[in-house]
C-alpha positions in Angstrom: -14.5 23.0 10.3 -16.3 19.9 11.5 -17.1 16.8 9.4 -20.7 17.9 9.0 -19.8 21.2 7.4 -17.5 19.4 5.0 -20.2 16.9 4.0 -22.8 19.7 3.7 -20.8 21.8 1.4 -18.7 19.4 -0.7 -20.4 16.1 -0.4 -17.2 14.7 1.0 -17.4 12.1 3.7 -13.9 12.2 5.3 -13.4 9.8 8.1 -10.7 11.3 10.2 -10.1 8.1 12.1 -8.9 6.3 8.9 -6.9 8.9 6.9 -4.3 11.6 7.4 -3.3 14.2 4.9 -4.7 17.4 3.4 -7.2 18.7 0.8 -7.4 22.1 -0.7 -10.1 24.2 -2.4 -9.5 26.6 -5.3 -11.0 29.1 -5.1 -11.7 29.1 -1.4 -15.1 28.1 -0.1 -17.4 30.7 1.5 -18.8 29.1 4.7 -22.1 29.9 6.3 -20.4 31.8 9.1 -18.7 34.2 6.5 -15.2 32.6 6.8 -13.3 31.2 3.9 -12.1 27.5 3.7 -8.9 27.1 1.8 -7.5 23.7 3.2 -8.3 20.9 5.5 -5.5 19.1 7.2 -6.0 15.8 9.0 -3.1 15.2 11.3 -2.1 11.8 12.7 -3.0 10.9 16.2 0.6 10.0 16.9 3.5 12.3 17.0 4.9 13.2 13.5 8.3 11.5 14.4 6.4 8.3 15.3 4.3 8.6 12.1 7.5 8.8 10.0 9.0 5.8 11.8 5.8 3.9 11.0 6.4 4.6 7.4 10.0 3.5 7.7 9.0 0.2 9.3 6.1 -0.4 6.9 8.1 0.0 3.7 11.5 -1.2 5.1 13.3 2.1 4.5 15.5 4.4 6.5 14.6 7.9 5.7 17.4 10.5 5.6 17.2 12.9 8.5 15.3 16.0 7.8 16.7 19.4 8.8 13.4 20.1 10.6 10.7 17.6 11.6 8.5 16.7 8.6 4.9 17.9 8.8 1.9 16.7 6.8 1.0 20.3 5.9 4.5 20.7 4.4 3.8 19.3 0.9 7.5 19.4 0.1 8.5 17.3 3.0 5.7 14.7 2.5 6.3 14.4 -1.2 10.1 13.8 -0.5 9.2 11.0 1.9 6.8 9.5 -0.6 9.5 9.7 -3.3 11.9 7.6 -1.0 9.2 5.1 -0.5 8.4 4.9 -4.2 12.1 4.3 -5.1 12.0 1.4 -2.6 8.8 0.0 -4.0 10.0 0.1 -7.6 13.2 -1.7 -6.6 11.1 -4.5 -5.1 8.8 -4.5 -8.2 11.8 -4.9 -10.6 13.2 -7.7 -8.4 9.9 -9.5 -8.5 9.3 -9.2 -12.2 8.3 -6.5 -14.7 5.1 -7.0 -16.6 5.8 -7.8 -20.3 3.3 -7.9 -23.2 3.4 -9.3 -26.7 3.2 -6.7 -29.5 2.9 -7.2 -33.2 5.9 -6.0 -35.3 6.3 -5.9 -39.0 10.0 -5.6 -40.1 12.3 -6.2 -43.0 14.8 -8.9 -42.0 18.1 -9.6 -43.7 18.5 -13.2 -44.9 16.1 -14.7 -42.4 12.5 -15.3 -41.8 10.8 -14.7 -38.4 7.2 -15.3 -37.7 5.0 -15.0 -40.8 6.3 -14.0 -44.2 4.0 -11.3 -45.7 4.3 -12.8 -49.2 2.2 -10.3 -51.2 4.0 -7.3 -49.7 7.4 -9.0 -50.0 6.9 -9.5 -53.7 5.8 -5.9 -54.2 8.1 -4.1 -51.9 11.3 -6.2 -52.0 11.4 -8.9 -54.7 10.3 -6.6 -57.4 12.9 -4.1 -56.4 15.9 -6.5 -56.6 16.1 -7.2 -52.9 15.2 -11.0 -52.7 17.4 -11.4 -49.6 15.2 -9.0 -47.5 12.2 -10.7 -46.0 9.2 -8.6 -44.9 7.9 -10.5 -41.7 5.3 -10.1 -39.1 6.1 -11.6 -35.7 5.3 -11.1 -32.0 7.8 -9.7 -29.6 7.7 -9.9 -25.8 8.5 -6.4 -24.4 8.3 -4.5 -21.2 7.4 -1.3 -23.1 3.8 -1.1 -21.9 1.6 1.5 -20.0 2.3 0.2 -16.6 6.1 0.3 -16.9 5.8 3.7 -18.7 4.0 5.1 -15.7 6.5 3.5 -13.3 9.4 5.0 -15.2 7.8 8.5 -15.3 7.3 8.2 -11.5 10.9 7.3 -11.1 12.1 10.3 -13.1 9.8 12.6 -11.1 11.1 11.1 -7.8 14.7 11.7 -8.9 13.9 15.3 -9.7 12.2 15.9 -6.2 15.2 14.3 -4.4 17.8 16.2 -6.5 16.1 19.5 -5.4 16.4 18.4 -1.8 20.1 18.0 -1.2 19.8 20.3 1.9 18.6 17.1 3.5 21.3 14.7 4.6 21.5 11.3 2.9 19.6 12.1 -0.3 22.5 11.9 -2.7 22.7 8.2 -2.5 19.0 7.9 -3.0 19.3 9.9 -6.2 21.9 7.4 -7.4 19.5 4.6 -6.7 16.8 6.2 -8.8 19.3 6.7 -11.7 20.1 2.9 -11.5 16.5 1.8 -11.5 15.8 4.1 -14.6 18.6 2.3 -16.3 16.9 -1.0 -15.7 13.9 0.5 -17.6 16.0 1.5 -20.6 13.7 -0.5 -23.0 10.6 1.3 -21.7 9.6 4.4 -23.6 9.9 7.9 -22.0 6.5 9.6 -22.5 4.3 12.2 -21.0 1.8 10.6 -18.6 -1.7 12.2 -18.2 -4.5 11.4 -15.8 -6.3 9.7 -18.6 -3.5 7.0 -18.7 -4.4 6.0 -15.1 -8.1 5.4 -16.1 -6.9 2.9 -18.8 -5.4 0.5 -16.2 -7.5 -2.5 -15.1 -5.9 -4.8 -12.4 -6.0 -8.5 -12.6 -4.1 -11.5 -11.2 -1.0 -10.8 -13.4 -0.5 -7.2 -12.7 -2.0 -6.6 -9.3 1.5 -6.3 -7.7 1.8 -2.9 -9.6 -1.2 -1.3 -7.9 0.5 0.5 -5.0 3.4 1.6 -7.2 1.0 3.0 -9.8 -1.0 4.8 -7.1 2.1 6.4 -5.6 3.4 7.3 -9.1 0.2 9.3 -9.6 0.8 11.3 -6.4 4.3 12.1 -7.4 3.4 13.1 -10.9 0.3 15.2 -10.1 1.0 16.4 -6.5 -2.1 14.8 -5.2 -3.9 11.5 -5.1 -7.3 13.0 -6.2 -8.4 16.1 -8.0 -11.8 16.9 -9.3 -14.3 19.7 -9.6 -17.4 20.4 -7.4 -19.1 23.0 -9.5 -16.4 25.5 -10.4 -14.3 24.6 -7.4 -11.2 22.5 -7.8 -10.8 20.0 -4.9 -7.5 18.3 -4.6 -5.6 16.5 -1.9 -3.3 13.8 -0.7 -4.4 11.2 1.9 -2.6 8.3 3.4 -4.9 5.3 4.4 -3.9 4.5 8.0 -5.6 1.2 7.8 -3.2 0.2 5.0 -0.2 1.8 6.8 -0.9 0.0 10.0 -1.2 -3.4 8.3 2.2 -2.9 6.6 3.7 -1.6 9.8 2.6 -4.7 11.8 4.0 -6.9 9.0 7.2 -4.9 9.0 7.7 -5.5 12.7 7.2 -9.2 12.4 9.2 -9.7 9.2 12.5 -9.2 11.0 11.7 -12.2 13.2 9.9 -14.5 10.8 11.3 -13.6 7.4 10.4 -16.1 4.6 7.9 -17.8 6.9 5.7 -14.7 6.8 3.3 -13.9 3.9 1.6 -10.6 3.5 -1.9 -10.6 2.1 -1.8 -14.2 0.9 -5.0 -15.1 -1.1 -7.0 -18.2 -0.1 -9.9 -19.4 -2.3 -13.1 -21.0 -1.0 -16.1 -22.5 -2.7 -19.5 -20.8 -2.8 -22.5 -23.2 -2.8 -25.0 -22.7 -5.6 -22.7 -20.2 -7.4 -20.1 -20.5 -10.1 -16.5 -19.8 -9.2 -14.9 -19.2 -6.0 -14.6 -16.6 -3.2 -11.4 -15.2 -1.8 -10.1 -14.5 1.7 -7.1 -12.3 2.1 -5.9 -12.1 5.7 -3.3 -9.4 6.4 -0.5 -11.7 7.6 0.0 -15.5 7.8 3.0 -17.2 9.5 3.8 -20.8 8.7 6.5 -22.0 11.1 7.3 -25.1 13.2 4.1 -26.8 12.1 2.0 -23.8 13.3 -0.1 -21.8 10.8 -1.0 -18.5 12.5 -3.3 -15.8 11.0 -2.7 -12.2 12.0 -5.1 -9.4 11.3 -4.2 -5.7 11.9 -7.1 -3.4 12.8 -6.5 0.4 12.9 -9.0 1.2 15.7 -8.7 1.4 19.4 -8.8 -1.9 21.3 -10.8 -0.1 24.0 -13.2 1.5 21.6 -15.6 3.7 23.4 -18.0 4.3 20.5 -19.0 0.7 19.9 -22.7 0.0 20.3 -23.9 -2.8 22.7 -25.1 -4.8 19.6 -21.5 -4.7 18.1 -19.3 -5.4 21.0 -18.0 -8.5 22.6 -16.8 -8.2 26.2 -14.1 -10.6 27.2 -13.7 -11.8 30.8 -10.2 -10.2 31.0 -9.6 -6.7 32.0 -6.7 -4.2 32.2 -7.1 -2.6 35.6 -10.7 -1.3 35.6 -10.9 -1.1 31.8 -13.0 -3.8 30.1 -11.8 -5.1 26.8 -14.3 -4.3 24.0 -14.2 -5.6 20.4 -16.6 -5.6 17.5 -18.4 -8.9 16.7 -17.3 -8.4 13.0 -13.6 -8.5 13.9 -13.9 -11.9 15.7 -16.2 -13.4 13.0 -13.8 -12.4 10.3 -10.9 -14.1 12.1 -13.0 -17.3 12.6 -13.7 -17.4 8.9 -10.0 -17.1 8.2 -9.2 -19.9 10.6 -11.9 -22.2 9.3 -10.8 -21.8 5.7 -7.1 -22.1 6.4 -7.7 -25.0 8.9 -5.8 -23.3 11.7 -6.8 -22.9 15.2 -4.6 -19.9 16.2 -5.4 -16.3 15.2 -4.1 -12.8 16.4 -5.9 -9.5 16.1 -3.5 -6.5 16.6 -4.9 -3.1 17.5 -3.1 0.2 18.3 -3.5 2.0 21.6 -2.1 5.2 23.0 0.6 3.7 25.3 4.2 2.9 24.9 4.3 -0.9 25.7 3.2 -3.9 23.9 2.4 -6.1 26.8 -1.4 -5.8 26.5 -3.0 -9.0 25.3 -5.9 -11.3 26.1 -7.5 -14.5 24.7 -11.0 -14.7 23.3 -12.5 -18.2 23.8 -15.8 -19.8 22.9 -15.1 -20.9 19.3 -14.4 -24.6 19.7 -10.7 -25.3 19.7 -9.8 -21.9 18.2 -7.8 -19.4 20.2 -7.9 -15.8 19.2 -5.5 -13.4 20.8 -6.0 -9.7 21.0 -2.8 -7.7 21.2 -2.6 -3.9 21.7 0.6 -2.2 20.6 1.5 1.2 21.7 2.1 3.9 19.1 3.4 6.6 21.5 7.0 5.6 21.2 7.8 3.7 18.0 11.5 3.7 18.7 10.8 1.7 21.9 8.5 -0.6 20.0 11.3 -1.3 17.4 13.6 -2.3 20.2 10.8 -4.7 21.6 9.8 -6.2 18.3 11.1 -9.6 19.4 8.8 -9.4 22.4 5.9 -8.5 20.1 6.8 -11.5 17.8 6.7 -13.9 20.7 3.3 -12.5 21.8 1.9 -13.2 18.3 3.5 -16.7 18.0 2.8 -18.0 21.5 -1.0 -17.8 21.3 -2.0 -19.8 24.4 0.0 -17.5 26.7 -2.3 -14.9 28.2 -0.2 -12.1 29.6 -3.0 -10.6 31.7 -4.9 -13.6 33.0 
């Protein structure tokens, strides 16, 4: 089934360069050629083993070895992997801080007053009944028992169940214990049934934005998909992983082991907007502040040697790799220049994937004043080898002025 068929029949515009996963149709769709369509599977361009290693590096986890290689069309395997990632994410969330809200409580307190004494009710309900020592008070209490944490806890319980059903995989028993420990940290959060309507009630802002990925993953674990809706009488559901997001986290994970606390992922920078109220925001993927250098790194999940870029969109650098000319979209360069201008840095790196095993491909883009923008292609055909060479990759990113292919 090609993309045109999918868009024709279902109004779905699935860009297979950006997502991997699956979607299913119940009942199956009758196609024009008489065949039935039950499921669409979008496989990663890399080997499954390399895809799993990308997940490990992106989320700083070590997945237990599966009895058989995981496949994206094996929903059981994929959900177990996501359960592992979820437990890791919740662990980091709890370490960072749990969102707490003030709630109003009305309570009879023995021999003390807290907050506001409800005098009229105190006289009617306590004093008139011979209980002058019991004060009826209204007060505010800061508690973690809110919708966000209730969803997080429900997701943890579901992750634990998934893992406990998968002990045929080596290494999952310890993971189940980790889930139990985290559930214990949420003892003051109510256990309740979570419905899809609960997710619609959530509005993200500055103080709860760090919950976003955990909540999205909890939804997948609880409802077996990341989306489900009806087109006519056909239920369309599925689970997709955004490869743009995964590649950004993967690049950050490769660099974190070298730069540690000097690396920030998706740091927000504000800038003023003339003739408008408020400020705009720039959020580069990665910033590194080390040894007086402030370097901006942007990860782009698209081929460095993109063959489908139009002449109006591409920039041709003077450097080539053999007979291959480096091509890059104008928008990628202009975005990096905007980052560098705002952050007052003169060094930027744009990282792209390519279908090789090495990370030695890089070149410099010049012509923007004193700014130096380095393009680095990292091979995704052998992630294990890339892990072994991550120090080399870190040096490529940090030493901007060195052109390895000049």
